[in-house]
Every structure is written in C-alpha cells, then in structure tokens.
TITI-561364 format. One record per residue: y, z, x of N, C-alpha, C in turn; residue in one letter. Coordinates in nm, 3 decimals, m for minus. Layout:
BEGIN
 n.north    n.up  n.east ca.north   ca.up ca.east c.north    c.up  c.east code
       Y       Z       X        Y       Z       X       Y       Z       X    a
...
END
This chain:
BEGIN
 n.north    n.up  n.east ca.north   ca.up ca.east c.north    c.up  c.east code
  m5.082   1.488  m0.306   m5.181   1.462  m0.369  m5.180   1.577  m0.510    m
  m5.138   1.717  m0.421   m5.141   1.831  m0.534  m5.063   1.818  m0.639    a
  m4.930   1.774  m0.600   m4.820   1.776  m0.687  m4.841   1.666  m0.779    a
  m4.910   1.553  m0.748   m4.943   1.460  m0.867  m5.071   1.503  m0.970    r
  m5.131   1.586  m0.921   m5.237   1.620  m1.001  m5.189   1.760  m1.113    w
  m5.077   1.789  m1.051   m5.019   1.917  m1.140  m4.948   1.850  m1.243    l
  m4.901   1.722  m1.212   m4.839   1.643  m1.343  m4.923   1.636  m1.431    k
  m5.062   1.585  m1.371   m5.164   1.559  m1.486  m5.187   1.657  m1.560    v
  m5.206   1.754  m1.506   m5.246   1.873  m1.571  m5.128   1.935  m1.660    l
  m5.003   1.936  m1.630   m4.881   1.962  m1.716  m4.886   1.873  m1.837    a
  m4.928   1.743  m1.825   m4.899   1.635  m1.935  m5.003   1.651  m2.017    a
  m5.149   1.690  m1.978   m5.278   1.701  m2.053  m5.249   1.758  m2.187    a
  m5.218   1.933  m2.186   m5.203   2.012  m2.280  m5.109   1.935  m2.409    p
  m5.029   1.851  m2.371   m4.934   1.790  m2.450  m4.988   1.698  m2.530    l
  m5.087   1.591  m2.456   m5.176   1.516  m2.520  m5.238   1.543  m2.630    m
  m5.307   1.687  m2.594   m5.443   1.763  m2.654  m5.345   1.801  m2.782    l
  m5.274   1.851  m2.771   m5.170   1.919  m2.894  m5.146   1.808  m2.979    s
  m5.099   1.722  m2.932   m5.074   1.601  m3.047  m5.188   1.553  m3.099    a
  m5.276   1.575  m3.039   m5.421   1.520  m3.132  m5.466   1.624  m3.222    l
  m5.444   1.725  m3.162   m5.507   1.837  m3.259  m5.412   1.917  m3.375    t
  m5.282   1.890  m3.367   m5.162   1.944  m3.432  m5.205   1.906  m3.587    a
  m5.223   2.020  m3.687   m5.258   1.971  m3.830  m5.128   1.970  m3.872    a
  m5.080   1.843  m3.885   m4.960   1.794  m3.951  m4.969   1.705  m4.061    q
  m4.897   1.715  m4.168   m4.904   1.580  m4.285  m4.875   1.455  m4.212    p
  m4.952   1.365  m4.248   m4.948   1.227  m4.191  m4.807   1.150  m4.206    a
  m4.709   1.205  m4.318   m4.576   1.169  m4.310  m4.495   1.254  m4.201    q
  m4.522   1.334  m4.146   m4.450   1.429  m4.043  m4.445   1.352  m3.921    a
  m4.561   1.260  m3.885   m4.585   1.216  m3.755  m4.436   1.131  m3.712    l
  m4.407   1.190  m3.579   m4.246   1.130  m3.537  m4.316   1.004  m3.515    v
  m4.240   0.890  m3.511   m4.301   0.729  m3.522  m4.341   0.698  m3.386    p
  m4.236   0.782  m3.307   m4.274   0.688  m3.114  m4.370   0.797  m3.069    y
  m4.444   0.893  m3.138   m4.539   0.984  m3.063  m4.693   0.882  m3.094    v
  m4.751   0.834  m2.979   m4.841   0.742  m2.980  m4.961   0.847  m2.973    a
  m5.067   0.809  m3.055   m5.205   0.880  m3.104  m5.327   0.790  m2.995    v
  m5.342   0.857  m2.873   m5.430   0.766  m2.802  m5.549   0.719  m2.857    p
  m5.578   0.604  m2.865   m5.733   0.540  m2.894  m5.841   0.613  m2.783    a
  m5.945   0.593  m2.893   m6.102   0.650  m2.808  m6.099   0.609  m2.639    e
  m6.090   0.443  m2.649   m6.093   0.423  m2.552  m5.991   0.446  m2.444    r
  m5.889   0.480  m2.513   m5.774   0.533  m2.384  m5.829   0.664  m2.349    n
  m5.887   0.752  m2.434   m5.909   0.902  m2.401  m6.018   0.889  m2.299    l
  m6.109   0.774  m2.327   m6.240   0.800  m2.205  m6.200   0.762  m2.085    e
  m6.089   0.633  m2.076   m6.039   0.606  m1.937  m5.956   0.712  m1.868    g
  m5.893   0.797  m1.953   m5.823   0.933  m1.899  m5.935   0.996  m1.858    a
  m6.023   1.024  m1.929   m6.128   1.149  m1.906  m6.181   1.125  m1.757    g
  m6.227   0.973  m1.764   m6.321   0.935  m1.614  m6.224   0.942  m1.505    l
  m6.094   0.888  m1.510   m5.982   0.907  m1.426  m5.951   1.048  m1.375    g
  m5.965   1.149  m1.448   m5.948   1.302  m1.404  m6.058   1.312  m1.352    i
  m6.198   1.259  m1.402   m6.277   1.297  m1.333  m6.320   1.256  m1.175    a
  m6.238   1.132  m1.194   m6.261   1.085  m1.028  m6.178   1.173  m0.940    q
  m6.063   1.221  m0.976   m5.983   1.298  m0.901  m6.051   1.449  m0.891    a
  m6.143   1.481  m0.973   m6.215   1.631  m0.991  m6.295   1.606  m0.889    a
  m6.393   1.476  m0.865   m6.478   1.490  m0.771  m6.402   1.470  m0.617    a
  m6.313   1.408  m0.622   m6.219   1.441  m0.464  m6.181   1.573  m0.434    r
  m6.144   1.616  m0.506   m6.112   1.767  m0.481  m6.229   1.834  m0.448    l
  m6.346   1.829  m0.526   m6.484   1.883  m0.495  m6.526   1.835  m0.333    l
  m6.480   1.750  m0.262   m6.534   1.650  m0.174  m6.467   1.716  m0.060    r
  m6.335   1.767  m0.084   m6.253   1.825   0.029  m6.254   1.985   0.004    i
  m6.354   2.038  m0.094   m6.375   2.202  m0.075  m6.288   2.247  m0.218    g
  m6.205   2.209  m0.271   m6.094   2.253  m0.376  m6.212   2.267  m0.483    q
  m6.248   2.373  m0.491   m6.367   2.395  m0.599  m6.287   2.406  m0.733    a
  m6.212   2.529  m0.714   m6.108   2.598  m0.812  m6.052   2.479  m0.884    d
  m5.954   2.408  m0.815   m5.888   2.305  m0.850  m5.965   2.181  m0.925    d
  m6.074   2.177  m0.881   m6.175   2.044  m0.929  m6.247   2.140  m1.046    a
  m6.247   2.236  m1.079   m6.317   2.299  m1.198  m6.211   2.303  m1.309    a
  m6.114   2.299  m1.280   m5.995   2.290  m1.396  m5.982   2.164  m1.437    r
  m5.987   2.058  m1.350   m6.018   1.901  m1.380  m6.125   1.875  m1.429    l
  m6.199   1.911  m1.411   m6.346   1.860  m1.481  m6.355   1.945  m1.616    a
  m6.303   2.066  m1.655   m6.297   2.130  m1.776  m6.218   2.020  m1.888    a
  m6.084   1.952  m1.805   m6.012   1.875  m1.891  m6.112   1.732  m1.938    l
  m6.190   1.694  m1.831   m6.241   1.565  m1.879  m6.364   1.598  m1.960    t
  m6.447   1.713  m1.979   m6.520   1.746  m2.097  m6.449   1.752  m2.238    v
  m6.313   1.792  m2.219   m6.254   1.788  m2.343  m6.213   1.642  m2.404    q
  m6.210   1.565  m2.286   m6.166   1.438  m2.358  m6.283   1.342  m2.352    l
  m6.393   1.371  m2.294   m6.523   1.269  m2.313  m6.618   1.372  m2.344    i
  m6.647   1.444  m2.437   m6.753   1.560  m2.474  m6.885   1.518  m2.469    p
  m6.895   1.375  m2.481   m7.031   1.354  m2.513  m7.095   1.286  m2.387    d
  m7.025   1.256  m2.266   m7.069   1.238  m2.168  m7.100   1.333  m2.080    d
  m7.256   1.315  m2.011   m7.309   1.427  m1.954  m7.267   1.422  m1.802    p
  m7.219   1.325  m1.744   m7.156   1.317  m1.632  m7.043   1.423  m1.607    r
  m6.978   1.428  m1.704   m6.855   1.515  m1.707  m6.900   1.671  m1.685    g
  m6.988   1.684  m1.765   m7.047   1.829  m1.772  m7.133   1.882  m1.634    w
  m7.188   1.784  m1.570   m7.233   1.818  m1.437  m7.141   1.816  m1.345    v
  m7.019   1.737  m1.351   m6.927   1.769  m1.250  m6.873   1.892  m1.273    l
  m6.845   1.948  m1.401   m6.799   2.085  m1.440  m6.914   2.187  m1.374    l
  m7.024   2.163  m1.386   m7.104   2.256  m1.341  m7.097   2.293  m1.204    a
  m7.102   2.178  m1.140   m7.104   2.165  m0.998  m6.981   2.274  m0.906    e
  m6.891   2.193  m0.990   m6.749   2.281  m0.949  m6.746   2.420  m0.987    a
  m6.788   2.453  m1.104   m6.813   2.597  m1.129  m6.906   2.696  m1.036    q
  m7.019   2.611  m0.957   m7.123   2.696  m0.890  m7.042   2.690  m0.759    l
  m6.955   2.614  m0.729   m6.890   2.615  m0.601  m6.785   2.706  m0.580    r
  m6.743   2.741  m0.716   m6.627   2.825  m0.716  m6.689   2.976  m0.786    s
  m6.829   3.008  m0.753   m6.871   3.138  m0.839  m6.853   3.151  m0.969    n
  m6.868   3.044  m1.015   m6.855   3.079  m1.169  m7.003   3.059  m1.246    q
  m7.082   3.131  m1.218   m7.239   3.079  m1.216  m7.275   3.096  m1.375    n
  m7.243   3.195  m1.452   m7.231   3.204  m1.582  m7.183   3.072  m1.656    e
  m7.096   3.046  m1.616   m6.990   2.906  m1.676  m7.081   2.785  m1.649    e
  m7.144   2.774  m1.526   m7.188   2.663  m1.450  m7.376   2.668  m1.567    a
  m7.381   2.774  m1.604   m7.548   2.787  m1.667  m7.510   2.723  m1.812    a
  m7.384   2.742  m1.865   m7.345   2.681  m2.012  m7.313   2.538  m1.980    v
  m7.255   2.499  m1.881   m7.224   2.346  m1.877  m7.339   2.226  m1.829    s
  m7.435   2.362  m1.757   m7.572   2.254  m1.702  m7.645   2.257  m1.869    l
  m7.649   2.345  m1.958   m7.720   2.346  m2.045  m7.688   2.234  m2.161    a
  m7.523   2.221  m2.153   m7.468   2.105  m2.241  m7.525   1.948  m2.169    k
  m7.497   1.944  m2.045   m7.545   1.856  m1.974  m7.693   1.817  m2.048    a
  m7.791   1.886  m2.018   m7.926   1.863  m2.062  m7.961   1.854  m2.169    r
  m7.866   1.917  m2.284   m7.869   1.853  m2.429  m7.818   1.707  m2.430    e
  m7.737   1.678  m2.349   m7.687   1.529  m2.385  m7.790   1.408  m2.283    l
  m7.836   1.479  m2.205   m7.933   1.367  m2.089  m8.074   1.473  m2.081    d
  m8.138   1.464  m2.170   m8.273   1.563  m2.125  m8.385   1.498  m2.038    p
  m8.355   1.399  m1.998   m8.443   1.322  m1.876  m8.396   1.317  m1.770    k
  m8.278   1.397  m1.738   m8.205   1.367  m1.606  m8.252   1.465  m1.517    n
  m8.366   1.428  m1.425   m8.402   1.525  m1.316  m8.287   1.623  m1.268    a
  m8.219   1.549  m1.227   m8.102   1.633  m1.147  m8.030   1.744  m1.191    g
  m8.024   1.721  m1.367   m7.992   1.843  m1.424  m8.087   1.969  m1.418    i
  m8.206   1.935  m1.439   m8.305   2.030  m1.418  m8.341   2.111  m1.268    l
  m8.296   2.013  m1.155   m8.315   2.046  m1.051  m8.188   2.174  m1.011    f
  m8.082   2.113  m1.065   m7.972   2.210  m1.072  m7.969   2.320  m1.150    a
  m8.059   2.313  m1.279   m8.086   2.458  m1.352  m8.168   2.541  m1.264    q
  m8.253   2.464  m1.203   m8.373   2.543  m1.119  m8.283   2.634  m1.007    g
  m8.208   2.561  m0.928   m8.151   2.592  m0.844  m8.035   2.733  m0.881    s
  m7.993   2.715  m0.987   m7.899   2.825  m1.050  m8.003   2.938  m1.076    l
  m8.114   2.909  m1.171   m8.226   3.010  m1.177  m8.248   3.084  m1.053    a
  m8.270   3.037  m0.915   m8.309   3.064  m0.787  m8.192   3.151  m0.769    l
  m8.054   3.132  m0.769   m7.950   3.201  m0.720  m7.934   3.317  m0.783    k
  m7.982   3.348  m0.907   m7.978   3.428  m1.004  m8.099   3.533  m0.998    d
  m8.191   3.505  m0.910   m8.317   3.593  m0.855  m8.412   3.601  m0.982    s
  m8.457   3.439  m1.062   m8.535   3.433  m1.153  m8.630   3.325  m1.124    r
  m8.688   3.350  m0.987   m8.784   3.257  m0.914  m8.875   3.179  m1.030    p
  m8.948   3.230  m1.101   m9.044   3.203  m1.193  m8.989   3.092  m1.296    s
  m8.864   3.114  m1.358   m8.808   3.056  m1.413  m8.777   2.917  m1.357    e
  m8.703   2.947  m1.236   m8.669   2.855  m1.141  m8.769   2.746  m1.105    a
  m8.895   2.773  m1.097   m9.023   2.698  m1.031  m9.040   2.595  m1.163    a
  m9.036   2.642  m1.297   m9.083   2.579  m1.394  m8.981   2.473  m1.423    d
  m8.844   2.506  m1.398   m8.747   2.378  m1.428  m8.753   2.295  m1.298    l
  m8.798   2.321  m1.181   m8.789   2.220  m1.076  m8.923   2.145  m1.105    i
  m9.022   2.231  m1.127   m9.144   2.121  m1.163  m9.125   2.025  m1.272    r
  m9.060   2.033  m1.380   m9.041   1.984  m1.479  m8.958   1.855  m1.439    e
  m8.841   1.894  m1.347   m8.760   1.796  m1.288  m8.839   1.666  m1.208    g
  m8.947   1.747  m1.115   m9.013   1.661  m1.031  m9.135   1.587  m1.119    l
  m9.148   1.605  m1.216   m9.243   1.490  m1.326  m9.145   1.369  m1.325    k
  m8.993   1.416  m1.317   m8.942   1.262  m1.347  m8.885   1.222  m1.235    l
  m8.883   1.274  m1.109   m8.842   1.228  m0.990  m8.906   1.296  m0.848    d
  m9.004   1.244  m0.862   m9.128   1.324  m0.758  m9.074   1.301  m0.623    g
  m8.972   1.247  m0.565   m8.948   1.208  m0.438  m8.827   1.289  m0.409    n
  m8.786   1.408  m0.478   m8.641   1.478  m0.431  m8.672   1.591  m0.308    n
  m8.628   1.547  m0.202   m8.662   1.672  m0.080  m8.618   1.806  m0.119    a
  m8.466   1.790  m0.165   m8.404   1.910  m0.194  m8.485   1.991  m0.289    g
  m8.532   1.912  m0.412   m8.610   2.008  m0.511  m8.743   2.055  m0.487    a
  m8.831   2.001  m0.374   m8.919   2.072  m0.304  m8.876   2.187  m0.218    y
  m8.781   2.186  m0.170   m8.715   2.271  m0.086  m8.714   2.396  m0.165    f
  m8.646   2.386  m0.258   m8.603   2.519  m0.369  m8.707   2.570  m0.438    d
  m8.828   2.468  m0.471   m8.942   2.490  m0.505  m8.992   2.599  m0.412    l
  m9.039   2.559  m0.295   m9.065   2.643  m0.187  m9.016   2.783  m0.155    g
  m8.925   2.781  m0.200   m8.824   2.918  m0.157  m8.871   3.008  m0.307    n
  m8.882   2.944  m0.412   m8.907   3.032  m0.546  m9.033   3.074  m0.525    a
  m9.124   2.994  m0.463   m9.273   3.012  m0.446  m9.287   3.156  m0.340    y
  m9.200   3.137  m0.235   m9.180   3.253  m0.155  m9.152   3.363  m0.237    i
  m9.049   3.405  m0.324   m9.008   3.508  m0.368  m9.112   3.517  m0.479    l
  m9.190   3.467  m0.542   m9.284   3.501  m0.606  m9.424   3.546  m0.569    m
  m9.440   3.553  m0.407   m9.535   3.599  m0.351  m9.656   3.481  m0.313    g
  m9.612   3.358  m0.350   m9.738   3.243  m0.356  m9.710   3.184  m0.219    k
  m9.767   3.245  m0.095   m9.721   3.160   0.032  m9.763   3.041   0.029    s
  m9.901   3.023   0.001   m9.976   2.901   0.017  m9.899   2.770  m0.060    g
  m9.843   2.804  m0.177   m9.774   2.698  m0.288  m9.647   2.668  m0.199    d
  m9.580   2.779  m0.114   m9.454   2.764  m0.079  m9.484   2.650   0.053    a
  m9.566   2.699   0.132   m9.570   2.615   0.245  m9.644   2.463   0.176    l
  m9.663   2.450   0.116   m9.697   2.300   0.062  m9.595   2.236   0.019    g
  m9.502   2.319  m0.044   m9.366   2.225  m0.099  m9.268   2.204   0.022    a
  m9.263   2.334   0.106   m9.191   2.294   0.217  m9.237   2.168   0.306    f
  m9.360   2.148   0.296   m9.407   2.019   0.361  m9.418   1.924   0.309    e
  m9.411   1.898   0.154   m9.381   1.795   0.122  m9.235   1.764   0.138    r
  m9.113   1.834   0.141   m8.972   1.830   0.152  m8.969   1.754   0.319    a
  m9.028   1.812   0.384   m9.009   1.767   0.532  m9.076   1.608   0.546    s
  m9.161   1.593   0.492   m9.242   1.447   0.467  m9.128   1.323   0.404    k
  m9.062   1.392   0.316   m8.996   1.299   0.243  m8.871   1.274   0.335    l
  m8.830   1.392   0.381   m8.688   1.380   0.474  m8.708   1.445   0.613    r
  m8.754   1.334   0.713   m8.804   1.391   0.864  m8.724   1.473   0.912    s
  m8.586   1.469   0.892   m8.493   1.560   0.972  m8.411   1.722   0.890    d
  m8.503   1.719   0.753   m8.507   1.838   0.697  m8.529   1.956   0.772    f
  m8.447   1.984   0.881   m8.496   2.101   0.949  m8.483   2.230   0.877    w
  m8.436   2.260   0.760   m8.434   2.393   0.683  m8.575   2.399   0.623    e
  m8.663   2.313   0.588   m8.785   2.289   0.524  m8.835   2.336   0.608    a
  m8.869   2.254   0.772   m8.958   2.307   0.857  m8.924   2.441   0.929    i
  m8.797   2.483   0.890   m8.804   2.622   0.934  m8.842   2.710   0.859    n
  m8.851   2.670   0.710   m8.946   2.766   0.628  m9.071   2.778   0.640    n
  m9.119   2.650   0.676   m9.252   2.647   0.685  m9.287   2.744   0.796    q
  m9.221   2.743   0.928   m9.255   2.880   1.022  m9.230   3.002   0.949    a
  m9.138   3.043   0.864   m9.114   3.132   0.820  m9.244   3.207   0.751    l
  m9.321   3.101   0.671   m9.445   3.140   0.569  m9.545   3.148   0.678    v
  m9.586   3.045   0.779   m9.700   3.075   0.905  m9.693   3.201   0.969    l
  m9.562   3.222   1.007   m9.532   3.356   1.067  m9.587   3.467   1.001    y
  m9.555   3.462   0.874   m9.625   3.588   0.769  m9.749   3.588   0.737    e
  m9.843   3.485   0.786   m9.966   3.432   0.760 m10.035   3.492   0.888    q
  m9.981   3.532   1.004  m10.030   3.530   1.117 m10.068   3.435   1.200    n
  m9.976   3.374   1.170   m9.991   3.190   1.244  m9.892   3.165   1.346    k
  m9.877   3.282   1.436   m9.748   3.278   1.528  m9.747   3.151   1.603    a
  m9.870   3.083   1.640   m9.848   3.010   1.733  m9.794   2.902   1.661    g
  m9.866   2.855   1.526   m9.795   2.735   1.455  m9.685   2.781   1.432    e
  m9.635   2.871   1.388   m9.440   2.899   1.363  m9.405   2.864   1.478    a
  m9.442   2.916   1.603   m9.357   2.861   1.702  m9.351   2.728   1.722    i
  m9.433   2.669   1.706   m9.423   2.501   1.751  m9.326   2.441   1.629    k
  m9.334   2.520   1.509   m9.239   2.452   1.403  m9.099   2.485   1.457    r
  m9.061   2.612   1.494   m8.943   2.628   1.526  m8.916   2.559   1.644    w
  m8.983   2.556   1.737   m8.933   2.464   1.872  m8.894   2.311   1.782    r
  m8.970   2.255   1.706   m8.938   2.130   1.668  m8.810   2.173   1.548    r
  m8.809   2.241   1.510   m8.646   2.271   1.430  m8.516   2.246   1.533    v
  m8.531   2.359   1.640   m8.418   2.332   1.709  m8.414   2.210   1.822    v
  m8.503   2.119   1.795   m8.475   1.990   1.861  m8.406   1.941   1.764    g
  m8.442   1.932   1.655   m8.333   1.873   1.536  m8.188   1.931   1.505    i
  m8.196   2.077   1.516   m8.075   2.131   1.489  m8.055   2.262   1.586    k
  m7.975   2.274   1.643   m7.950   2.397   1.723  m7.904   2.520   1.684    d
  m7.951   2.550   1.580   m7.882   2.662   1.476  m7.923   2.829   1.491    a
  m7.838   2.876   1.467   m7.872   3.041   1.439  m8.033   3.069   1.424    a
  m8.076   3.040   1.289   m8.161   3.114   1.232  m8.301   3.057   1.307    e
  m8.317   2.942   1.348   m8.434   2.909   1.409  m8.462   2.936   1.544    p
  m8.332   2.961   1.611   m8.315   3.013   1.759  m8.340   3.167   1.746    n
  m8.310   3.245   1.669   m8.322   3.382   1.678  m8.470   3.412   1.632    l
  m8.540   3.349   1.541   m8.658   3.338   1.474  m8.768   3.316   1.576    a
  m8.751   3.180   1.676   m8.817   3.165   1.787  m8.795   3.271   1.890    l
  m8.710   3.314   1.906   m8.653   3.435   2.032  m8.759   3.563   1.971    a
  m8.767   3.606   1.832   m8.818   3.709   1.821  m8.995   3.701   1.830    a
  m9.008   3.580   1.793   m9.173   3.553   1.810  m9.207   3.545   1.955    a
  m9.147   3.471   2.024   m9.181   3.463   2.165  m9.154   3.615   2.250    l
  m9.074   3.697   2.199   m9.047   3.810   2.242  m9.167   3.917   2.207    n
  m9.223   3.897   2.100   m9.337   3.965   2.066  m9.454   3.949   2.193    v
  m9.499   3.842   2.215   m9.571   3.788   2.301  m9.554   3.813   2.452    a
  m9.410   3.811   2.491   m9.398   3.851   2.637  m9.245   3.940   2.612    q
  m9.225   4.085   2.605   m9.112   4.143   2.582  m9.023   4.111   2.681    p
  m8.897   4.101   2.656   m8.782   4.058   2.725  m8.806   3.956   2.806    g
  m8.855   3.834   2.781   m8.840   3.717   2.849  m8.745   3.637   2.819    n
  m8.708   3.578   2.955   m8.575   3.512   2.976  m8.533   3.431   2.857    t
  m8.626   3.333   2.806   m8.608   3.237   2.712  m8.529   3.325   2.557    e
  m8.629   3.414   2.518   m8.592   3.517   2.386  m8.459   3.577   2.421    s
  m8.434   3.628   2.541   m8.288   3.689   2.546  m8.167   3.576   2.547    l
  m8.188   3.477   2.590   m8.075   3.369   2.585  m8.073   3.318   2.451    q
  m8.194   3.301   2.370   m8.173   3.247   2.231  m8.141   3.319   2.144    r
  m8.170   3.467   2.164   m8.096   3.564   2.083  m7.963   3.550   2.062    a
  m7.899   3.576   2.215   m7.761   3.613   2.253  m7.675   3.476   2.182    a
  m7.731   3.350   2.207   m7.685   3.246   2.155  m7.662   3.263   1.994    k
  m7.784   3.271   1.923   m7.774   3.317   1.775  m7.701   3.400   1.736    a
  m7.671   3.511   1.781   m7.586   3.630   1.736  m7.437   3.578   1.758    l
  m7.416   3.490   1.877   m7.285   3.471   1.904  m7.219   3.386   1.798    a
  m7.356   3.273   1.741   m7.332   3.159   1.654  m7.304   3.228   1.497    e
  m7.376   3.322   1.439   m7.376   3.368   1.374  m7.438   3.528   1.349    d
  m7.313   3.612   1.377   m7.357   3.751   1.376  m7.451   3.804   1.236    p
  m7.416   3.733   1.108   m7.484   3.808   1.044  m7.628   3.819   1.059    n
  m7.700   3.756   1.118   m7.834   3.750   1.147  m7.905   3.886   1.234    y
  m7.780   3.973   1.259   m7.817   4.119   1.321  m7.851   4.191   1.242    v
  m7.818   4.163   1.083   m7.852   4.253   0.991  m7.984   4.236   0.925    l
  m8.053   4.334   0.918   m8.194   4.312   0.845  m8.161   4.299   0.692    e
  m8.074   4.306   0.638   m8.063   4.267   0.510  m8.019   4.136   0.516    s
  m7.961   4.060   0.605   m7.932   3.926   0.565  m8.051   3.823   0.621    w
  m8.134   3.887   0.702   m8.271   3.830   0.758  m8.346   3.836   0.607    q
  m8.339   3.945   0.545   m8.414   3.954   0.396  m8.350   3.846   0.291    k
  m8.230   3.831   0.318   m8.193   3.731   0.236  m8.216   3.579   0.241    e
  m8.241   3.573   0.374   m8.267   3.414   0.432  m8.415   3.379   0.414    q
  m8.516   3.492   0.346   m8.650   3.480   0.328  m8.735   3.530   0.418    l
  m8.661   3.570   0.548   m8.749   3.668   0.614  m8.852   3.742   0.584    w
  m9.000   3.713   0.605   m9.066   3.858   0.592  m9.043   3.946   0.664    g
  m9.170   4.069   0.648   m9.157   4.187   0.713  m9.208   4.176   0.845    p
  m9.286   4.087   0.854   m9.337   4.053   1.006  m9.235   4.009   1.116    r
  m9.153   3.911   1.047   m9.082   3.869   1.140  m8.924   3.952   1.140    l
  m8.904   4.044   1.034   m8.813   4.110   1.044  m8.827   4.205   1.162    r
  m8.949   4.268   1.182   m9.005   4.406   1.264  m8.998   4.323   1.423    s
  m9.035   4.197   1.397   m9.030   4.128   1.552  m8.878   4.123   1.568    a
  m8.809   4.078   1.486   m8.631   4.075   1.529  m8.581   4.192   1.595    a
  m8.632   4.326   1.527   m8.598   4.436   1.536  m8.615   4.478   1.686    a
  m8.750   4.452   1.739   m8.800   4.479   1.843  m8.721   4.388   1.933    q
  m8.671   4.266   1.922   m8.606   4.172   2.013  m8.460   4.250   2.017    l
  m8.393   4.289   1.925   m8.250   4.334   1.938  m8.250   4.459   1.977    l
  m8.380   4.571   1.995   m8.357   4.672   2.086  m8.364   4.656   2.241    a
  m8.377   4.513   2.255   m8.383   4.503   2.405  m8.258   4.557   2.497    q
  m8.278   4.634   2.596   m8.150   4.676   2.658  m8.027   4.557   2.701    p
  m8.096   4.438   2.728   m8.018   4.325   2.786  m7.929   4.246   2.702    a
  m7.982   4.328   2.546   m7.906   4.258   2.423  m7.817   4.344   2.392    l
  m7.782   4.453   2.425   m7.701   4.551   2.384  m7.550   4.514   2.343    k
  m7.490   4.476   2.426   m7.362   4.437   2.392  m7.343   4.300   2.297    a
  m7.476   4.222   2.293   m7.459   4.100   2.209  m7.471   4.169   2.063    d
  m7.583   4.281   2.073   m7.598   4.343   1.950  m7.448   4.391   1.871    v
  m7.394   4.452   1.951   m7.280   4.595   1.898  m7.187   4.478   1.874    e
  m7.180   4.353   1.931   m7.042   4.213   1.905  m7.087   4.204   1.773    r
  m7.221   4.172   1.749   m7.247   4.107   1.640  m7.228   4.202   1.521    a
  m7.302   4.345   1.520   m7.262   4.418   1.420  m7.098   4.445   1.383    q
  m7.025   4.414   1.481   m6.877   4.448   1.436  m6.825   4.339   1.389    a
  m6.894   4.206   1.415   m6.820   4.076   1.348  m6.913   4.011   1.229    n
  m7.032   4.086   1.197   m7.113   4.060   1.102  m7.028   4.075   0.941    a
  m7.041   3.975   0.882   m6.947   3.966   0.750  m6.839   3.901   0.737    g
  m6.758   3.898   0.880   m6.613   3.861   0.895  m6.606   3.733   0.834    a
  m6.687   3.646   0.815   m6.658   3.512   0.792  m6.665   3.502   0.633    s
  m6.764   3.568   0.569   m6.772   3.594   0.422  m6.629   3.657   0.381    d
  m6.550   3.742   0.439   m6.455   3.797   0.411  m6.339   3.704   0.417    d
  m6.343   3.656   0.523   m6.238   3.521   0.545  m6.265   3.423   0.428    l
  m6.377   3.416   0.397   m6.396   3.298   0.292  m6.346   3.376   0.159    g
  m6.362   3.467   0.125   m6.355   3.533  m0.001  m6.200   3.542  m0.016    d
  m6.112   3.530   0.099   m5.992   3.541   0.099  m5.894   3.391   0.034    g
END
C-alpha cells in the first residue's frame, strides 16, 4: 500500500504544475490533458480516503501529507480541511492544525465538530477560557456530544470552576454510560471538594468499567488516607505503577488534573515501605514509553 501511495504523491506535483504553469496557450503540448474540475474533485476525494485510512492505522505524518494534497485539489470542501487538521494534530503540528481548523470553520461555520476541535486544541494549548467558549458555542449546535462535555469539564477545572466541571462531567457520563474517563474526573473534582466518600464510590464504579492505572492509583491513595497501608491500596498501587509508571511522578499527576489533595494522598501512599520496589521501578521507567513513541 505504501508504494502505491508514493506513486500518487509523485504524480501529483506534475499534475499541479501542468495546471499552474504560466505558458502561452499555443505552447500547450496537445497530448497534455488539463483535468476537468469534476476530475480534480474525484481525485481529491480519493486521496482524502487514502489519508483517512492512513490516519486510522496510525500513520499521521503520511496522512497529513496526503490531506494537504486533498485541500489543494478541493480547497472549498471543509471535510478536507478537517481531515488535514486531524492528521496535523496527531502528528503534533498544532499551529498548522489551528490554521486548517480556521479555514474549515470559515467554509462551514455551523459545524459543531469544528468548534469542538478548535476547543480541544485551545485546551491543549493551555487556553481553557477560550476552549470553554468554543465548546459551549458548539454545544448550542450539538448538545448531545459526550466528548465535548468532557473537554468542557477539563477546561472548567483549569479555570478553577469545580462545580461547573462536575456538572459537565456528569452530563458526559449520562450521555455515554461507559465513559469511564468522565466518571473518573467526577471523582477528581469530588475529592478536592473534600467529598472523599463520594469520590471513592465513583472510582470503584470506574474500575468496574475499565481497570486502568489512573483510577486504581487514585482509589488506592484515597483508601490509604483512611487506613494507611491497607492491603487493597498496596495491591492497586502496585498494579497501577506497573501498568503506567508515569503516575509515580507528581508532575504527571498534575498534568492529568489531579488536585493538591489527591497528589498529597498519592505521595503518602507511595511512601509506604511495602511499595518501595514498585516505586523505584516506576521511577526508572517513567517516560520510557513517551521516548519510544517519539522515535
């Protein structure tokens, strides 16, 4: 498949140069065909489909290159710009993605998905207030998007609006009952509101849906505060650190929106002598998966 699309990419500049070359009409070689507009559109959509396939299998850089060709061929189709923005985001081209999303929104201003994507990008760029405005505008057009409510909740946390954040996360989990990340973040908010019992209930609900590192360690930390060194806390903490060693780092916990109360509880838990080997192993491995991914 890769070789096939290399041929497409190699041929494309020749086609574009034939279209844009400023030569006198009489100098046009008779056997050089100038593609009709409908043919350009068909070619652009075909390349877009190839880009989408590459994106699905994780080849974001190659997808971005093909999507860039798509918007050259059909610049007035917002779908191509959205596809390009998605590929750029996944290949960490955030500034370029912002430009692509702005162009898509210009072409399709009533598309809630574009507003949500702009909101997510603003959130990623540490602009939570702008993110919240964009997401709320999108929710006026599509009020049943669970992911948008989740992003809105995260923006509210960063803005210090814990009550609004909790409401947004609860709305997200009502729209999608298995949205464990939204339930997890409800617990994050509740724990910082000094409602440890409610937070523990939510984390237990989360691990029933997804036995992931974050809820396991958060639950372990909360339980350890009530009963230091209890067996369940130690077992859950060891499991969490083995699954995702990054959670041994307070900086990573903070990045995942853990508040000061929960980070303090986690520090107390990770100081337990029984976890010494697990903590040291996690500290040695923290960041390793990110380093591999960058290569």
